[in-house]
VMD Tcl script that builds the backbone (N, CA, C; Angstrom):
set m [mol new atoms 123]
animate dup $m
set s [atomselect $m all]
$s set {name element resname resid chain x y z} {
  {N N UNK 1 A 7.829 -10.519 -9.298}
  {CA C UNK 1 A 8.893 -9.697 -8.771}
  {C C UNK 1 A 10.096 -10.562 -8.431}
  {N N UNK 2 A 11.233 -10.085 -8.786}
  {CA C UNK 2 A 12.475 -10.770 -8.433}
  {C C UNK 2 A 12.870 -10.394 -7.011}
  {N N UNK 3 A 13.552 -11.291 -6.300}
  {CA C UNK 3 A 13.911 -11.024 -4.902}
  {C C UNK 3 A 14.829 -9.820 -4.716}
  {N N UNK 4 A 15.611 -9.477 -5.750}
  {CA C UNK 4 A 16.580 -8.385 -5.613}
  {C C UNK 4 A 16.027 -7.036 -6.060}
  {N N UNK 5 A 14.728 -6.959 -6.327}
  {CA C UNK 5 A 14.079 -5.704 -6.696}
  {C C UNK 5 A 13.074 -5.360 -5.603}
  {N N UNK 6 A 13.148 -4.138 -5.101}
  {CA C UNK 6 A 12.233 -3.685 -4.062}
  {C C UNK 6 A 11.263 -2.681 -4.662}
  {N N UNK 7 A 9.989 -2.913 -4.500}
  {CA C UNK 7 A 8.953 -2.036 -5.023}
  {C C UNK 7 A 8.155 -1.495 -3.851}
  {N N UNK 8 A 8.055 -0.168 -3.785}
  {CA C UNK 8 A 7.357 0.500 -2.689}
  {C C UNK 8 A 6.204 1.315 -3.248}
  {N N UNK 9 A 5.098 1.302 -2.534}
  {CA C UNK 9 A 3.988 2.201 -2.797}
  {C C UNK 9 A 3.924 3.097 -1.563}
  {N N UNK 10 A 4.234 4.359 -1.751}
  {CA C UNK 10 A 4.404 5.246 -0.598}
  {C C UNK 10 A 5.623 4.788 0.175}
  {N N UNK 11 A 5.460 4.558 1.470}
  {CA C UNK 11 A 6.574 4.100 2.308}
  {C C UNK 11 A 6.514 2.610 2.598}
  {N N UNK 12 A 5.575 1.897 1.980}
  {CA C UNK 12 A 5.362 0.485 2.287}
  {C C UNK 12 A 5.860 -0.414 1.155}
  {N N UNK 13 A 6.608 -1.444 1.515}
  {CA C UNK 13 A 7.045 -2.441 0.547}
  {C C UNK 13 A 5.842 -3.284 0.127}
  {N N UNK 14 A 5.702 -3.549 -1.158}
  {CA C UNK 14 A 4.555 -4.346 -1.608}
  {C C UNK 14 A 4.656 -5.796 -1.146}
  {N N UNK 15 A 5.816 -6.199 -0.648}
  {CA C UNK 15 A 5.962 -7.557 -0.109}
  {C C UNK 15 A 5.015 -7.775 1.071}
  {N N UNK 16 A 4.642 -6.688 1.743}
  {CA C UNK 16 A 3.807 -6.777 2.940}
  {C C UNK 16 A 2.408 -6.198 2.734}
  {N N UNK 17 A 2.102 -5.727 1.533}
  {CA C UNK 17 A 0.801 -5.077 1.309}
  {C C UNK 17 A -0.025 -5.727 0.205}
  {N N UNK 18 A 0.328 -6.935 -0.204}
  {CA C UNK 18 A -0.460 -7.623 -1.217}
  {C C UNK 18 A 0.265 -7.899 -2.513}
  {N N UNK 19 A 1.565 -7.681 -2.530}
  {CA C UNK 19 A 2.327 -7.963 -3.742}
  {C C UNK 19 A 1.894 -7.079 -4.902}
  {N N UNK 20 A 1.880 -7.646 -6.089}
  {CA C UNK 20 A 1.503 -6.865 -7.271}
  {C C UNK 20 A 0.014 -6.536 -7.302}
  {N N UNK 21 A -0.745 -7.060 -6.348}
  {CA C UNK 21 A -2.175 -6.730 -6.233}
  {C C UNK 21 A -2.409 -5.559 -5.279}
  {N N UNK 22 A -1.359 -4.919 -4.810}
  {CA C UNK 22 A -1.480 -3.780 -3.903}
  {C C UNK 22 A -2.293 -2.685 -4.586}
  {N N UNK 23 A -3.339 -2.199 -3.929}
  {CA C UNK 23 A -4.151 -1.138 -4.543}
  {C C UNK 23 A -3.381 0.181 -4.640}
  {N N UNK 24 A -3.646 0.918 -5.705}
  {CA C UNK 24 A -3.005 2.211 -5.937}
  {C C UNK 24 A -4.056 3.307 -5.937}
  {N N UNK 25 A -3.664 4.481 -5.486}
  {CA C UNK 25 A -4.529 5.647 -5.570}
  {C C UNK 25 A -3.951 6.593 -6.619}
  {N N UNK 26 A -4.698 7.577 -6.984}
  {CA C UNK 26 A -4.257 8.507 -8.014}
  {C C UNK 26 A -3.059 9.348 -7.631}
  {N N UNK 27 A -2.819 9.517 -6.337}
  {CA C UNK 27 A -1.719 10.374 -5.910}
  {C C UNK 27 A -0.595 9.612 -5.196}
  {N N UNK 28 A -0.551 8.282 -5.348}
  {CA C UNK 28 A 0.478 7.506 -4.664}
  {C C UNK 28 A 1.824 7.649 -5.386}
  {N N UNK 29 A 2.872 7.442 -4.642}
  {CA C UNK 29 A 4.226 7.479 -5.195}
  {C C UNK 29 A 4.748 6.054 -5.248}
  {N N UNK 30 A 5.266 5.656 -6.406}
  {CA C UNK 30 A 5.802 4.315 -6.604}
  {C C UNK 30 A 7.314 4.424 -6.755}
  {N N UNK 31 A 8.050 3.597 -5.995}
  {CA C UNK 31 A 9.506 3.584 -6.063}
  {C C UNK 31 A 9.979 2.177 -6.386}
  {N N UNK 32 A 10.901 2.073 -7.335}
  {CA C UNK 32 A 11.510 0.788 -7.704}
  {C C UNK 32 A 12.996 0.914 -7.400}
  {N N UNK 33 A 13.462 0.068 -6.458}
  {CA C UNK 33 A 14.850 0.173 -6.006}
  {C C UNK 33 A 15.552 -1.174 -6.119}
  {N N UNK 34 A 16.772 -1.203 -6.665}
  {CA C UNK 34 A 17.537 -2.446 -6.659}
  {C C UNK 34 A 18.074 -2.697 -5.252}
  {N N UNK 35 A 18.169 -3.955 -4.885}
  {CA C UNK 35 A 18.753 -4.306 -3.590}
  {C C UNK 35 A 20.240 -3.974 -3.627}
  {N N UNK 36 A 20.771 -3.548 -2.494}
  {CA C UNK 36 A 22.177 -3.174 -2.391}
  {C C UNK 36 A 22.804 -4.021 -1.278}
  {N N UNK 37 A 23.991 -4.541 -1.548}
  {CA C UNK 37 A 24.697 -5.302 -0.522}
  {C C UNK 37 A 26.188 -5.082 -0.690}
  {N N UNK 38 A 26.917 -5.566 0.254}
  {CA C UNK 38 A 28.368 -5.449 0.183}
  {C C UNK 38 A 28.908 -4.638 1.346}
  {N N UNK 39 A 30.124 -4.253 1.238}
  {CA C UNK 39 A 30.769 -3.464 2.283}
  {C C UNK 39 A 32.245 -3.805 2.343}
  {N N UNK 40 A 32.916 -3.122 3.198}
  {CA C UNK 40 A 34.348 -3.325 3.352}
  {C C UNK 40 A 34.606 -4.403 4.409}
  {N N UNK 41 A 35.640 -5.222 4.197}
  {CA C UNK 41 A 35.967 -6.250 5.208}
  {C C UNK 41 A 36.500 -5.645 6.500}
}
mol reanalyze $m
mol bondsrecalc $m
mol representation Tube
mol addrep $m
C-alpha cells in the first residue's frame, strides 16, 4: 500500500487492523480513498 492511499474495511483503516492481511467477511464493505490535502492560505 502506498502512503497516500487509504483502504478501509467497514469503518476501520487497514493500517490498524493487520494491513493487507486484514480478514474479510462476505458482507464487509471495502473503501479505497485517495488522501486529500491542501486548503486556502
